[in-house]
Structures are given as structure tokens and as C-alpha cells.
N, C-alpha and C positions, 0 to 999 in steps of 0.2 A: 443603493449604497455605493459611495465613491471608492476608487482604488485606495486612496489614502486611508479611508475608514477601515477597509479590509486589511490593509497592512498593519495599522495600529492595533486592530483586534487580534491579528495573528501574533504580534509581538507580546501583547498582553497575555494571550493564551500561553505563549511559550514560558513567560515568567511564572504563571500559575503551575504549569507542568513541572518545571524545574523545582519549584518549592515543594511539590508533592513527592518528588523522588527521594526515597530513603537515603540518609546520609552515607551509609556504608556501601551504597551501590553507585554513588555519583562518581563519574570519571572526569578528569580535567577537560575543560572545553577548549576547542581549537578555533572556533569562529567567533568573531566579535559581533556585537549587536548590529554594527554597520554592515558586516558581511551577511548576516541573516536578513537584514532589510532588503538587500539586493536579491537574495535568493527568493524571498517571499514575493517581492514585486514581479520577478520574472515568471513565477508559477511554472517553471520547467519541470517541477516534480509531479505535476498532475498528468494522469493518463485517463482516457475515457472508458466507460463501460464497453463501448463498441470495440475499442482496441483490445481490451482484455478478452472479450468474446472471440475476436478474430484469432488472438494468440492461442487460446484454449482449443478452438476448433482445428487450427493448423498444428496443434501439439508442438508449439515452439519450445525447444529444449532449454532455452535460456530463461524462461519464465519461472519464477517462484512466487506463488501467492502466500502472503502472510496475514492471517486473521488475528487482529490485535484485541479481539473481544475476550470475554471470560470463557473458560472451558465449558461451562454450561451452555452458553449461547452457541459456541462452536459445535458442540455435540448435537444440538437441535437441528442446525443446518449450516452448511458452509460450501464454498465453491470447490469444485472438483480439483483435487491435488493440493489444496491449501494445507499449510501447517499452522498450528496454533501457538502464537507467542503473545500472550496478554501484555498490554502496555505496562502493567504493574511489575513484570519480571523481565522486561525487554533489555535491561542493562546487566542482567546476571551473566556471569562468565560462560555458563552452559549455552547461552544463545549468541555469544560473540561471533562464532564462525558463520552464523546465518545472516547477521545484520552488518557485518564488516568483512566483506569478501569481494573479490573481483571477477567472479565466474558467472553468477546468476543475476538477473534483473529482478530484484524484489519489488513486488507491488503490494503495499499495505492496504488493508481495507477494514472497515468497521461497519456499523449499521448506517451511519451517515458519513460525513467527511471529517468531523471534528476529532474523533478519537484517533483515527489513522494519521491525521495531519499533526496531531500532538506528538505521536510516536516518531513521525518523520522529522519534526523539528529537533527533537532530542538527539536523534541519530545524526542528523546533518550538522548540528552544532558541535558534535564530537568529531566531525570530519569524515564520517562514514559516507561512502558513495554507493551507487547502484541501488538506491532505495527510492521508491516512487509511491504515489497515493492514487487509489482509484477514486476519481471524482464522484461524489454522490453516494458512495458506498453501496451496501446491499439494498438500501431503500430505492435508490435510483436504478440499480440492476433489475430489481423486480418490476419496476414501473416501465422500463424501456426495453430490456432484453427479454425478460420472461413474459411480459404482457404488453407488447407493442401496440400502439394505437394507430390505426390507418389514417394517413393525412387527408386533409380536405382535397376535393377534386381540383381546387385552384392552386394547390401547393406546387412548388417547383419540382422538376424531375429528381433533384438531389434528395428531396425528402422521401420520394417513393422508393428510390434506390436504397436509402437507409432503412426504410420500413421493410422492404423485401429481405434485406440482410438480417434484420432483427427477428423477423418472423421465422426465417430458416434457423437462426440460432436458437430461438425459443424451442423449436422442435428437437434440436440436438440436446438441449439442457433440461428437457422435461416439461416444457410448456407452463411454467409458473408454479409447479408443485415444489414446495419446500423440501419434501422428502426426496425428490429427485436429485437435489444437490448434496444430500447427506452421504458421506462416505463412512466406512467403518471407523470406529474410534481410533485415533492415531496416538501411538505412544512415542516416547523418545526414540526407540529403536527403529521406528518406521520413518523417521525424518531422513531425507536424502543427505548423503555425506557431501560436505562442501569443503573445498580446499581454501584455507585462509589466505588472504592476500599477503604476499611476501613483503616483509618490512625492508625498507631501504637500508643498506649498510652504511655506516658512518665512513667518511673518507679516510683512507689510510694516511699515516704520516702526521707530521705536526709542523710547528713553526721552525 
């Protein structure tokens, strides 16, 4: 698939997502279609499963994982420390302090990449920053981090280094057991408090 096809698919998907957002929760959009085209082409919102694993192992305090799947899926299994904000309620006021803030680096994830990328596109078009997408989602996480495959003997050293890291990470996260990723059911009160990004004051004075 060409880059142009990927971009067109992304914009089409964005249109579908906006159409599905309930009217009473829709906020004014700040980015134009041209702005979003540049954003999607750059793919700067994507982070890899390896990066997420590294941040979790190093207990990076700036990381906040956001699971955009349904509450039922979240309760079955989720990544350590993640909070659940389903895409269907991501624009509700109660979630604004988590998705529109300047303190944490939010990494959105779903089973694959589509759901989390849809959530990211909505938030980004609203002008919200510090939101990223875990490429491949949980499916890729299980395939690579939880169950890494040893590279062929002819593979370059970089592949063996990556395998060694993933194998060690697999041990830390439970070696592919979905139950090992499950944390106690999280309520609203359990969510970490986030300081909302300060709004810029209008310039004083007039003409």
C-alpha cells in the first residue's frame, strides 16, 4: 500500500469517526483537513511497542497509557498502569483533563491500531497535544514483546539485540500471559490527577 493510499484511508476514517460522534459531545475543530493531512503523512504520533516496553520497565513518570477499548475488554486484560477511556466517551468533559493537558505523554492503544488512531485523530483535530498511538496495539504487543521470536542466525546484530530486549521484557511483563497484564478494576477515583494545561490569557488593552 502506498503512502498516498494510507493517507487517504486515514482521512476517510477520520470522516467516519467524526460522523459517529454524538452531536452533543462534538467540540469545535481547530485543525483543517490540510493540517491533518500533514499530521498523518508525518506519522509523528506513532510510538513502537518496544518504546512503550522500555518506558514501562524504566517507570517513566511522564508516561500515561490510555486504553480506548470497551470497559469489558479493559477488565479482561490491559497494560500495566493504563486507564480506560473508551473512544465512545473520549470527548466527555470528565475526560478532558486527561486528553488535553501538558504534563503527561499519553499513549493510546486498542487491540490493533485503527481504534486508537481514530481516537488520536479526533483529539488532534481539536488541537490537543501530547497524545500518541502505540503502533500495532495489543495484537502486536503480544506478538513481539510477550512472545518474541528468535531471529534467524543470518540476521544482523541489531535484530538479536532487539530480541534480547524483548525476551527480557517478556519476563518482566509475565511472558505472554494475559492475566499478568490485568490490574485491579480501576474506578474514576483511581485515575491519576492531571493538571490541565493553562489557557493563554488574551492580551490586555485595546485599540
